[in-house]
N, CA and C of each residue as an Amber inpcrd file, in Angstrom:
protein
   339
 -10.1450000  28.1100000 -18.8030000 -10.5670000  26.9820000 -18.0030000
  -9.9890000  27.0970000 -16.5980000 -10.6090000  26.4050000 -15.6850000
 -10.2060000  26.4300000 -14.2840000  -9.1240000  25.3880000 -14.0160000
  -8.2390000  25.7070000 -13.0640000  -7.2140000  24.7350000 -12.6840000
  -7.6440000  23.9160000 -11.4610000  -8.9180000  24.0090000 -11.0790000
  -9.4540000  23.2250000  -9.9710000  -9.6870000  21.7860000 -10.4240000
  -9.5640000  20.8210000  -9.5030000  -9.7640000  19.4170000  -9.8850000
 -11.2330000  19.1070000 -10.1590000 -11.4600000  18.1090000 -11.0010000
 -12.8230000  17.6380000 -11.2540000 -13.3440000  16.9080000 -10.0250000
 -14.6530000  16.8390000  -9.9010000 -15.2910000  16.1630000  -8.7740000
 -14.9550000  14.6710000  -8.8120000 -14.4530000  14.0770000  -7.6910000
 -14.1520000  12.6460000  -7.6840000 -15.4030000  11.7670000  -7.7010000
 -16.5600000  12.3160000  -7.3360000 -17.7880000  11.5240000  -7.2960000
 -18.4790000  11.4540000  -8.6560000 -18.5900000  12.5990000  -9.3470000
 -19.3430000  12.6140000 -10.6070000 -18.5190000  13.1100000 -11.7920000
 -17.2470000  13.4650000 -11.5840000 -16.3260000  13.9410000 -12.6220000
 -16.7540000  15.2670000 -13.2470000 -17.5460000  16.0250000 -12.5290000
 -17.9740000  17.3320000 -13.0250000 -16.7930000  18.3030000 -13.0120000
 -16.7160000  19.1510000 -14.0180000 -15.6300000  20.1290000 -14.0980000
 -16.0070000  21.4660000 -13.4670000 -17.1760000  21.5420000 -12.8550000
 -17.6580000  22.7960000 -12.3020000 -17.4290000  22.9220000 -10.8000000
 -16.4040000  22.2690000 -10.2500000 -16.1180000  22.3580000  -8.8250000
 -15.6150000  23.7540000  -8.4740000 -15.8050000  24.1350000  -7.2230000
 -15.3170000  25.4470000  -6.7850000 -14.6590000  25.3430000  -5.4150000
 -13.8170000  26.3260000  -5.1260000 -13.0460000  26.3990000  -3.8950000
 -13.9030000  27.0550000  -2.8160000 -14.0230000  26.3950000  -1.6530000
 -14.8280000  26.9330000  -0.5560000 -14.0000000  26.9620000   0.7270000
 -12.8660000  27.6510000   0.6880000 -12.0070000  27.7510000   1.8590000
 -11.0970000  26.5500000   1.9950000 -11.3940000  25.6350000   2.9290000
 -10.5650000  24.4590000   3.1750000 -10.9640000  23.2450000   2.3380000
 -11.9880000  23.3860000   1.5110000 -12.4410000  22.2430000   0.7320000
 -12.9330000  22.6660000  -0.6460000 -13.0960000  21.6620000  -1.4990000
 -13.6990000  21.8600000  -2.8090000 -15.1400000  21.3670000  -2.7420000
 -16.0210000  21.9810000  -3.5350000 -17.4290000  21.6070000  -3.5550000
 -17.8700000  21.4270000  -5.0000000 -18.6880000  20.4070000  -5.2520000
 -19.2680000  20.1740000  -6.5720000 -20.7150000  20.6530000  -6.5330000
 -21.0930000  21.6330000  -7.3640000 -22.4670000  22.1350000  -7.3400000
 -23.4720000  21.1710000  -7.9790000 -22.9880000  20.2310000  -8.7820000
 -23.9060000  19.3250000  -9.4630000 -24.3820000  18.1890000  -8.5610000
 -23.4650000  17.5630000  -7.8170000 -23.8650000  16.4340000  -6.9620000
 -23.7990000  16.7610000  -5.4790000 -23.1870000  17.8820000  -5.1090000
 -23.1020000  18.2830000  -3.7130000 -21.9470000  17.6550000  -2.9450000
 -21.0780000  16.9240000  -3.6410000 -19.9430000  16.2680000  -2.9880000
 -18.9300000  17.3140000  -2.5220000 -18.3820000  17.1230000  -1.3090000
 -17.3520000  18.0040000  -0.7700000 -16.1330000  17.1680000  -0.4370000
 -14.9330000  17.6750000  -0.7590000 -13.7020000  16.9680000  -0.4270000
 -12.6350000  17.9590000  -0.0390000 -11.7080000  17.4960000   0.7950000
 -10.6930000  18.3430000   1.3940000  -9.5660000  18.6630000   0.4200000
  -9.0860000  19.8860000   0.4710000  -7.9180000  20.2620000  -0.3410000
  -6.6510000  19.6910000   0.2710000  -6.5780000  19.6320000   1.5920000
  -5.3940000  19.1500000   2.2860000  -5.1700000  17.6600000   2.0030000
  -6.2120000  16.8640000   2.0460000  -6.0960000  15.4230000   1.8160000
  -5.6060000  15.1400000   0.3960000  -6.0180000  15.9440000  -0.5580000
  -5.5890000  15.7450000  -1.9360000  -4.1010000  16.0180000  -2.0970000
  -3.5970000  17.0590000  -1.4430000  -2.1750000  17.3890000  -1.5290000
  -1.3200000  16.3480000  -0.8180000  -1.7340000  15.8970000   0.3550000
  -0.9500000  14.9410000   1.1340000  -1.0530000  13.5320000   0.5720000
  -2.1280000  13.1980000  -0.0850000  -2.3360000  11.8510000  -0.5920000
  -1.4530000  11.4860000  -1.7610000  -0.8350000  12.4300000  -2.4050000
  -0.0310000  12.1440000  -3.5850000   1.1780000  11.2790000  -3.2610000
   1.8860000  11.5540000  -2.1510000   3.0640000  10.7610000  -1.8480000
   2.7660000   9.6310000  -0.8710000   1.5730000   9.5830000  -0.2590000
   1.2240000   8.4840000   0.6350000   0.8960000   7.2060000  -0.1260000
   0.4270000   7.3150000  -1.3520000   0.0230000   6.1330000  -2.1040000
   1.2120000   5.4240000  -2.7290000   2.3360000   6.0940000  -2.8850000
   3.4950000   5.4870000  -3.5320000   4.1800000   4.5160000  -2.5870000
   4.6680000   3.4140000  -3.1270000   5.4420000   2.4670000  -2.3400000
   4.6340000   1.2920000  -1.8300000   5.3440000   0.3390000  -1.2570000
   4.7460000  -0.8710000  -0.7140000   4.6080000  -0.7040000   0.7900000
   3.4630000  -1.1060000   1.3240000   3.2000000  -0.9730000   2.7550000
   2.9070000  -2.3410000   3.3620000   3.2790000  -2.5070000   4.6440000
   3.0250000  -3.7780000   5.3320000   1.5910000  -3.8250000   5.8480000
   1.2640000  -4.8460000   6.6150000  -0.0960000  -5.0340000   7.1160000
  -0.5330000  -3.9080000   8.0520000   0.4090000  -3.2340000   8.7000000
   0.0850000  -2.1410000   9.6140000   0.1380000  -0.7710000   8.9480000
   0.4820000  -0.7210000   7.6700000   0.5360000   0.5480000   6.9510000
   1.9000000   1.2060000   6.9430000   2.9190000   0.5540000   7.4770000
   4.2720000   1.1110000   7.4630000   4.8900000   0.9260000   6.0870000
   5.6030000   1.9260000   5.6300000   6.2300000   1.8520000   4.3190000
   7.4510000   0.9300000   4.3680000   7.5630000   0.0490000   3.3780000
   8.6860000  -0.8770000   3.2840000   9.6580000  -0.4130000   2.2200000
  10.9420000  -0.6470000   2.4480000  11.9900000  -0.3300000   1.4830000
  12.9130000  -1.5400000   1.3580000  13.7060000  -1.5690000   0.2870000
  14.6610000  -2.6610000   0.0910000  15.5980000  -2.7610000   1.2850000
  15.8600000  -3.9960000   1.7280000  16.7880000  -4.2270000   2.8260000
  16.1390000  -4.2880000   4.1980000  14.8480000  -3.9770000   4.2990000
  14.1500000  -4.0450000   5.5870000  14.0560000  -5.4790000   6.0780000
  13.8190000  -5.6270000   7.3670000  13.5020000  -6.9200000   7.9600000
  12.0240000  -6.9150000   8.3040000  11.3500000  -8.0200000   8.0260000
   9.9200000  -8.1240000   8.2920000   9.6400000  -9.4120000   9.0560000
   8.4650000  -9.4620000   9.6880000   8.0160000 -10.6330000  10.4200000
   6.7020000 -11.0970000   9.8220000   6.5550000 -12.4020000   9.6260000
   5.3340000 -12.9760000   9.0650000   4.2490000 -12.9560000  10.1360000
   3.0190000 -12.5250000   9.7750000   1.9370000 -12.3920000  10.7480000
   0.8790000 -13.4800000  10.6230000   1.0640000 -14.4160000   9.6880000
   0.0840000 -15.4700000   9.4650000   0.8130000 -16.7060000   8.9530000
   0.3730000 -17.9060000   9.3520000   0.9550000 -19.1240000   8.7920000
   0.7050000 -19.1430000   7.2890000   1.7630000 -19.3520000   6.5210000
   1.6600000 -19.3580000   5.0630000   2.0920000 -20.7110000   4.5270000
   1.2220000 -21.3610000   3.7670000   1.5580000 -22.6330000   3.1380000
   2.4480000 -22.3430000   1.9370000   3.4590000 -23.1790000   1.7450000
   4.3450000 -23.0450000   0.5990000   3.7630000 -23.8890000  -0.5190000
   3.4200000 -23.2200000  -1.6070000   2.7680000 -23.8950000  -2.7270000
   3.6930000 -24.9710000  -3.3040000   3.1530000 -26.1600000  -3.5160000
   3.9150000 -27.2420000  -4.1120000   4.7120000 -28.0730000  -3.1290000
   4.5520000 -27.8120000  -1.8310000   5.2570000 -28.6280000  -0.8350000
   4.4240000 -28.6800000   0.4400000   4.8930000 -29.4470000   1.3910000
   4.1690000 -29.5690000   2.6570000   4.7140000 -28.6110000   3.7170000
   5.6330000 -27.7300000   3.3270000   6.2360000 -26.7890000   4.2700000
   5.2780000 -25.6480000   4.5950000   5.4670000 -25.0740000   5.7760000
   4.6710000 -23.9300000   6.2230000   5.6140000 -22.8880000   6.8050000
   5.4040000 -21.6200000   6.4230000   6.1260000 -20.5060000   7.0400000
   5.3030000 -20.0970000   8.2490000   5.8490000 -20.2750000   9.4500000
   5.1090000 -20.0580000  10.6920000   5.0060000 -18.5770000  11.0520000
   3.9930000 -18.2600000  11.8480000   3.8260000 -16.9080000  12.3860000
   5.0660000 -16.5480000  13.1860000   5.5480000 -15.3230000  13.0250000
   6.6940000 -14.8540000  13.7860000   8.0280000 -15.0950000  13.1070000
   8.0200000 -15.7560000  11.9360000   9.2680000 -15.9870000  11.2150000
   9.8240000 -14.6440000  10.7570000  11.0820000 -14.3720000  11.1070000
  11.7120000 -13.1130000  10.7300000  12.4380000 -13.2900000   9.3990000
  12.1740000 -12.3700000   8.4760000  12.7790000 -12.4040000   7.1540000
  13.6540000 -11.1620000   7.0270000  14.9450000 -11.3690000   6.7420000
  15.8920000 -10.2570000   6.6600000  16.1690000  -9.9040000   5.2080000
  16.5390000  -8.6890000   4.9700000  16.9870000  -8.1920000   3.6590000
  15.9980000  -8.5010000   2.5400000  14.7980000  -7.9340000   2.6640000
  13.8090000  -8.1340000   1.6130000  14.1450000  -7.2810000   0.3950000
  13.6080000  -7.6720000  -0.7530000  13.7490000  -6.8880000  -1.9760000
  12.3500000  -6.6770000  -2.5430000  11.9950000  -5.4280000  -2.8250000
  10.6740000  -5.1100000  -3.3420000  10.6590000  -5.2540000  -4.8610000
   9.5980000  -5.8690000  -5.3680000   9.4300000  -6.0770000  -6.8050000
   8.0070000  -5.7130000  -7.1940000   7.7690000  -5.5420000  -8.4820000
   6.4270000  -5.2800000  -8.9840000   5.7110000  -6.6010000  -9.2150000
   4.4160000  -6.5770000  -9.0940000   3.6300000  -7.7770000  -9.3540000
   2.6870000  -8.0940000  -8.2100000   2.0600000  -9.2600000  -8.3200000
   1.0970000  -9.6920000  -7.3180000   1.7690000  -9.9170000  -5.9630000
   2.8810000 -10.6180000  -5.9570000   3.6800000 -10.8100000  -4.7510000
   4.7900000  -9.7730000  -4.7990000   4.7760000  -8.8190000  -3.8770000
   5.6610000  -7.6660000  -4.0180000   6.9340000  -7.7230000  -3.1790000
   7.2270000  -8.8590000  -2.5420000   8.4580000  -8.9990000  -1.7630000
   9.1950000 -10.2650000  -2.2000000  10.4520000 -10.1170000  -2.5900000
  11.3400000 -11.2540000  -2.8400000  12.2300000 -11.4010000  -1.6200000
  12.4130000 -12.6340000  -1.1370000  13.2340000 -12.8450000   0.0470000
  13.7540000 -14.2750000   0.0730000  14.6060000 -14.5420000   1.0390000
  15.1110000 -15.8880000   1.2610000  14.8330000 -16.2260000   2.7190000
  14.0890000 -17.3200000   2.9430000  13.7210000 -17.7250000   4.2900000
  14.5690000 -18.9290000   4.6730000  15.2100000 -18.8500000   5.8460000
  16.0500000 -19.9450000   6.3280000  15.2400000 -21.2320000   6.4380000
  15.7820000 -22.3320000   5.8960000  15.1220000 -23.6210000   5.9500000
  14.1440000 -23.8720000   4.8330000  13.7730000 -22.8210000   4.1000000
  12.8070000 -22.9710000   3.0030000  13.4270000 -22.5730000   1.6720000
  14.1280000 -21.4490000   1.6570000  14.7750000 -20.9860000   0.4410000
  14.1390000 -19.7170000  -0.1030000  14.3840000 -19.4210000  -1.3910000
  13.8420000 -18.1920000  -1.9780000  12.3170000 -18.2530000  -2.0890000
  11.6760000 -17.1270000  -1.7550000  10.2130000 -17.0500000  -1.7970000
   9.7710000 -15.6690000  -2.2330000   8.5320000 -15.6030000  -2.6550000
   7.8610000 -14.3350000  -2.9160000   6.7150000 -14.2290000  -1.9220000
   6.5990000 -13.0680000  -1.2800000   5.5580000 -12.8470000  -0.2840000
   4.7050000 -11.6520000  -0.6680000   3.4860000 -11.6350000  -0.1660000
   2.6310000 -10.4630000  -0.3020000   2.8250000  -9.6010000   0.9360000
   2.8680000  -8.2970000   0.7340000   3.1370000  -7.3860000   1.8400000
   2.0160000  -7.3770000   2.8820000   0.8370000  -7.8310000   2.5210000
  -0.2810000  -7.8330000   3.4740000  -0.1230000  -8.8950000   4.5590000
   0.8390000  -9.8240000   4.3970000   1.0470000 -10.8850000   5.3790000
   2.3190000 -10.6860000   6.2030000   2.9070000  -9.4960000   6.1490000
   4.1070000  -9.2230000   6.9290000   3.9610000  -7.8910000   7.6580000
   4.7730000  -7.7300000   8.7120000   4.8660000  -6.4280000   9.3820000
   6.3320000  -6.0980000   9.5330000   6.6480000  -4.8200000   9.5510000
   8.0260000  -4.3630000   9.6600000   8.5740000  -4.7320000  11.0320000
   9.7910000  -5.2740000  11.0460000  10.3990000  -5.6960000  12.3070000
  11.2440000  -4.5990000  12.9030000
C-alpha cells in the first residue's frame, strides 16, 4: 500500500505525488504537500480573534462589550484581563476581571495584549 494521504475531497486512496502537490485522479482535487506538513502544529492551541496563539498567563483585551449572564453588569470594550488560564470547553479562558470577579470567556472575543 501507498503511504500517500487519501484525498481530502473524496477520500480516494489513489492519490499521487506531482512534485509540490498531491493529485487525486478520481475527482481531480489538488492539494499542497507543504500546507499539510505545516498545518499539523498550527491547529493546536487556543487562538485569539486575530489568530495569535494564547498561553496560560497571557494578558488579553476584550474587543466587544460582553453582557454578564445573570446580572446587569457589562464587560466593556478595552477591558484588560491579566493572567488568563486556558481550559477545555465552550468557553476556553478562565480569568478574574476587576470589579466583576471570576469569569469564563471565549477566545473569539479577546485579543492578545
